[in-house]
C-alpha positions as CSV (number, residue, x, y, z in Angstrom):
1,M,98.4,57.1,69.1
2,A,97.4,58.9,66.2
3,R,100.5,60.3,64.4
4,Q,103.3,58.5,63.1
5,N,107.0,59.9,63.9
6,V,109.7,61.1,61.6
7,N,112.5,59.3,60.6
8,T,114.2,59.6,57.6
9,E,117.8,60.3,55.8
10,N,118.9,60.8,52.8
11,I,122.5,59.5,51.6
12,E,123.7,60.1,48.2
13,G,127.0,59.9,46.5
14,R,129.8,57.7,45.2
15,L,129.8,53.8,45.9
16,Y,132.9,53.3,48.4
17,Q,132.4,49.6,48.8
18,K,130.0,47.0,48.8
19,N,129.2,43.9,50.7
20,L,125.8,42.3,49.9
21,E,124.8,38.8,48.7
22,V,121.6,36.6,47.0
23,K,120.4,34.2,49.4
24,T,117.8,31.7,50.0
25,V,115.2,31.9,52.5
26,K,115.6,28.7,54.5
27,N,113.4,28.1,56.6
28,Q,110.9,25.8,55.1
29,S,108.6,27.1,57.3
30,S,108.5,30.4,55.8
31,P,105.7,31.6,53.3
32,N,108.5,33.4,51.8
33,F,110.4,29.6,51.9
34,G,112.8,29.3,48.6
35,K,112.9,32.7,47.6
36,S,115.5,35.1,46.9
37,F,116.6,38.0,49.0
38,I,119.5,39.9,49.5
39,Q,121.3,41.0,52.6
40,G,124.3,43.1,53.1
41,T,126.3,46.6,53.4
42,I,127.0,49.3,51.2
43,D,129.3,52.0,51.9
44,V,128.4,56.2,50.3
45,A,131.2,58.8,49.9
46,T,129.0,61.7,50.3
47,D,131.7,64.6,49.9
48,E,133.9,65.0,46.4
49,A,137.0,64.3,48.6
50,C,135.4,60.4,49.4
51,M,136.3,61.1,53.5
52,N,132.7,61.4,55.0
53,V,131.6,57.2,54.3
54,I,128.3,55.8,55.6
55,Q,127.6,52.6,55.8
56,I,124.0,51.5,55.2
57,H,122.9,47.7,56.4
58,Y,119.6,45.9,54.4
59,S,119.2,42.7,56.5
60,Y,116.3,41.6,53.8
61,V,115.6,43.0,50.7
62,A,113.2,40.5,48.7
63,E,113.0,40.4,44.6
64,F,109.2,41.2,44.9
65,N,107.0,42.8,46.6
66,K,103.6,41.3,48.3
67,S,101.9,42.3,45.5
68,G,103.5,40.2,42.8
69,T,105.6,43.2,41.5
70,E,109.0,43.4,41.0
71,N,111.2,45.5,43.6
72,R,113.1,48.3,42.8
73,T,115.6,48.3,45.3
74,Y,116.1,44.4,44.9
75,K,117.2,45.3,41.1
76,D,119.3,48.4,41.5
77,L,121.5,46.8,45.0
78,K,121.3,43.2,42.6
79,R,123.2,45.4,39.8
80,I,125.5,47.0,42.0
81,L,126.5,43.6,43.5
82,E,127.0,42.7,40.0
83,S,128.4,45.7,38.4
84,G,128.3,48.8,40.9
85,K,132.2,50.1,40.3
86,T,133.7,51.2,43.6
87,V,135.9,54.3,45.1
88,V,137.8,51.4,46.6
89,D,138.3,49.3,43.5
90,D,138.1,51.3,40.6
91,G,138.5,55.0,41.7
92,A,136.3,57.6,42.7
93,S,135.8,59.0,39.3
94,A,134.1,55.8,37.6
95,A,133.0,54.9,40.9
96,T,128.6,53.8,40.6
97,K,126.7,57.4,41.9
98,V,123.5,56.1,44.4
99,R,120.9,57.8,46.3
100,C,119.5,56.1,49.3
101,T,116.5,56.8,52.2
102,P,117.3,54.5,54.9
103,S,116.0,55.2,58.4
104,A,118.5,55.5,61.5
105,A,118.3,52.6,63.8
106,L,120.0,50.3,65.9
107,N,121.5,47.2,66.0
108,D,120.9,45.5,69.6
109,F,123.1,42.4,70.8
110,F,124.4,40.6,73.8
111,P,128.1,40.0,73.8
112,K,129.2,36.5,75.0
113,D,128.4,36.5,79.4
114,A,127.0,40.1,78.9
115,T,123.5,40.9,80.7
116,E,123.3,44.7,79.5
117,V,122.2,45.1,75.8
118,V,124.7,46.3,73.5
119,S,123.1,48.9,70.6
120,T,125.2,50.3,68.1
121,P,123.2,53.1,66.0
122,R,123.2,51.9,62.4
123,H,121.4,53.3,59.0
124,E,118.8,50.5,57.7
125,G,117.4,49.4,54.7
126,G,114.9,52.1,52.3
127,F,115.1,52.6,49.0
128,V,118.3,52.5,46.9
129,S,118.6,53.8,43.5
130,I,121.6,54.4,40.7
131,V,121.4,57.9,39.4
132,N,123.4,59.7,36.6
133,E,123.8,62.8,38.4
134,L,124.8,64.3,42.3
135,K,123.4,67.0,44.0
136,P,125.9,69.8,44.7
137,E,127.9,69.1,47.6
138,G,126.6,69.5,51.4
139,I,124.1,69.0,53.5
140,D,121.0,67.3,51.2
141,R,124.0,64.3,50.7
142,N,123.8,63.5,53.8
143,K,120.9,64.3,55.5
144,F,118.6,63.5,58.3
145,T,115.2,64.9,60.2
146,F,113.8,63.4,63.7
147,D,111.2,63.5,65.8
148,A,112.8,63.1,68.9
149,L,112.2,63.0,72.3
150,V,114.3,65.3,74.1
151,T,115.1,64.4,78.0
152,N,118.7,65.7,78.8
153,V,120.9,68.0,76.7
154,V,124.6,68.3,78.0
155,H,127.5,70.9,77.5
156,V,130.4,69.2,76.7
157,D,133.8,71.9,76.9
158,A,136.4,72.0,74.8
159,D,139.6,69.9,75.9
160,L,142.7,69.6,74.5
161,E,143.7,66.8,75.9
162,K,140.7,64.6,75.1
163,N,141.2,65.9,71.5
164,I,137.9,68.1,71.9
165,N,138.7,71.0,70.0
166,E,135.3,73.3,70.6
167,D,132.2,73.5,72.8
168,Y,129.9,71.3,71.6
169,A,126.0,69.7,73.5
170,Q,125.3,66.2,73.5
171,I,121.3,66.0,73.1
172,R,120.1,62.7,74.7
173,C,116.9,61.4,73.4
174,A,114.5,59.6,71.9
175,I,113.7,58.8,68.1
176,F,111.0,56.4,66.7
177,A,111.7,53.4,63.8
178,Y,108.7,52.2,61.6
179,G,105.5,51.4,63.7
180,N,106.8,53.9,66.3
181,K,109.6,51.2,68.3
182,I,111.1,53.5,70.2
183,L,115.3,53.7,69.9
184,P,117.3,55.6,72.4
185,Y,119.5,58.0,70.7
186,T,122.5,60.7,71.2
187,L,123.1,63.4,68.9
188,V,125.1,66.6,69.1
189,I,125.2,70.6,68.3
190,R,127.7,72.3,67.8
191,N,126.2,75.5,66.7
192,P,126.9,78.2,69.2
193,E,123.3,79.7,68.8
194,G,121.8,76.1,68.6
195,M,123.7,74.8,71.6
196,K,122.3,77.7,73.8
197,W,118.6,77.7,72.7
198,F,118.7,73.0,73.2
199,E,120.3,73.8,76.8
200,N,117.0,76.4,77.6
201,L,114.8,74.1,76.8
202,G,114.4,72.4,80.1
203,A,114.2,68.8,79.3
204,T,114.9,66.4,81.7
205,P,114.0,62.8,82.4
206,S,110.8,63.6,84.3
207,T,109.9,66.4,81.5
208,P,110.6,65.6,78.2
209,V,110.5,68.2,75.1
210,Y,108.9,66.2,71.8
211,L,110.4,68.5,68.6
212,N,111.2,68.2,65.1
213,L,115.0,68.3,64.5
214,W,117.3,67.9,61.0
215,G,120.7,68.1,60.6
216,Q,123.9,66.3,58.9
217,I,125.0,62.6,59.3
218,I,129.0,62.5,60.0
219,N,130.7,59.3,59.5
220,R,135.1,60.2,59.3
221,S,138.2,59.5,60.4
222,I,140.3,62.3,61.8
223,N,144.1,62.0,61.8
224,T,145.8,63.6,65.0
225,T,149.5,64.2,64.8
226,V,151.3,63.9,68.6
227,E,154.8,64.0,69.5
228,V,156.0,62.2,71.8
229,A,159.0,63.1,73.7
230,S,162.5,61.2,73.7
231,A,165.4,61.3,76.2
232,F,167.6,61.5,73.6
233,G,167.6,62.6,69.6
234,G,164.2,64.3,68.3
235,P,160.7,63.3,69.6
236,A,158.4,60.4,68.0
237,V,155.9,61.3,66.3
238,D,152.2,59.3,66.7
239,T,149.0,59.6,64.3
240,V,146.1,59.0,66.4
241,V,143.0,58.0,64.4
242,R,139.8,59.3,65.5
243,R,136.5,57.6,64.4
244,V,133.6,60.0,64.4
245,R,130.3,58.6,63.7
246,E,127.4,61.1,64.6
247,W,124.5,62.9,63.7
248,E,125.0,66.6,63.8
249,V,121.6,68.4,64.6
250,T,121.6,72.3,62.7
251,G,118.3,72.9,63.0
252,A,114.5,72.6,64.5
253,K,111.7,73.9,64.5
254,P,110.9,76.5,66.9
255,T,107.3,75.4,68.5
256,P,107.8,72.0,69.8
257,Y,105.1,69.2,69.7
258,D,102.0,69.3,72.8
259,F,103.7,66.0,74.7
260,G,101.0,64.7,76.4
261,D,98.2,65.7,74.2
262,P,96.4,61.9,73.3
263,S,96.3,63.0,69.7
264,V,100.1,63.7,69.3
265,L,102.3,61.7,72.3
266,T,101.6,60.9,76.0
267,A,103.9,59.3,78.6
268,E,101.4,56.5,79.0
269,D,102.9,55.5,74.8
270,V,106.2,56.2,75.7
271,Q,106.1,53.8,78.7
272,N,104.1,51.2,76.0
273,M,107.0,51.8,73.5
274,L,109.2,50.9,76.1
275,A,107.8,47.9,77.8
276,E,107.7,46.5,73.7
277,R,111.3,47.2,74.0
278,N,111.7,45.2,76.8
279,I,110.2,42.2,75.3
280,Y,112.0,42.4,72.1
281,L,115.2,42.9,73.9
282,E,114.6,39.8,76.5
283,E,114.0,37.6,72.8
284,Q,117.2,39.0,71.6
285,K,119.2,38.2,74.9
286,K,117.2,34.6,74.8
287,R,118.8,33.8,70.6
288,S,121.9,35.2,71.9
289,Q,122.6,32.9,75.0
290,E,121.5,30.1,72.9
291,Y,123.8,31.1,69.9
292,Y,126.6,31.2,72.3
293,N,126.0,27.7,73.4
294,N,125.9,26.4,70.4
295,N,129.0,28.5,68.6
296,T,131.1,29.2,72.2
297,S,133.9,30.7,70.1
298,A,132.4,33.8,68.1
299,V,132.5,36.6,70.3
300,P,130.8,39.9,69.1
301,T,132.0,43.8,70.4
302,A,130.5,47.2,70.5
303,N,129.6,49.5,73.0
304,A,127.3,51.7,74.3
305,A,123.9,50.7,76.1
306,P,120.8,52.2,76.4
307,T,119.8,53.1,80.1
308,T,116.2,51.9,81.1
309,A,113.2,54.3,82.4
310,V,111.3,54.1,85.2
311,P,107.5,55.1,85.8
312,G,107.3,58.7,84.5
313,S,111.1,59.2,84.0
314,F,112.5,58.8,80.6
315,N,116.3,58.3,80.7
316,F,117.3,57.8,76.9
């Protein structure tokens, strides 16, 4: 396959909280044995009200690049770790301002005694820098741009009993990590004109549509007040907290890519990517089983497992 797919995110705002740690490579057979790296997460509030908080995960940030030069991301993460001020601890006005460029990713794992993989979307790695000023509040503080292979668009009707206040559509697709690793994802779209455009694409598992799209990363809590009737006296009032984490599409290039062109992306390319992902998942399953055999008390939890494609049909 000739082209490299787009998977970029721009997350900019105030450091909301941090959970970073400097570690040392313990594997004696690794060429990096004894070298320092940073691992952990930072949470960034992208809006002035500090309600849209996005967590970025760093698996392994080495102190030096392969060339031996200093890794700027390591340097800035270490500054954040040692002296970064957060909204939680120091207030919004004092919080350190950061600009990050992660990619959308999946955290794949197998809960104890489970046979199906659990995949949770997350924001992974990329550059991070400390800045003096932020861009004006808006989409550029929490923007994504993806090349996506769309296999289905599902219309969801408003339902106040389920806290769905308006119609929207789910865009079921695959996006791609570095090296064109395939990632099953679900995006949403709420713009009525955009919903109609996507629903009219005619994307199906056997006739996917390959295109470039972009939008906003939404990660906030929504509080809903619910009155519960009482047999006597006034009604009880409960507050239901609903966590919203989604990639909301706000635009797309009008002309899709030519899916099937060998220089672009073909069904065979996708099948090869899926085969590689299945091998990777089998390795994850084996490691998980070994881990649980040695740590019987650990039981992680999550939800939403990807589906498996059959030849000529891609069910993302």
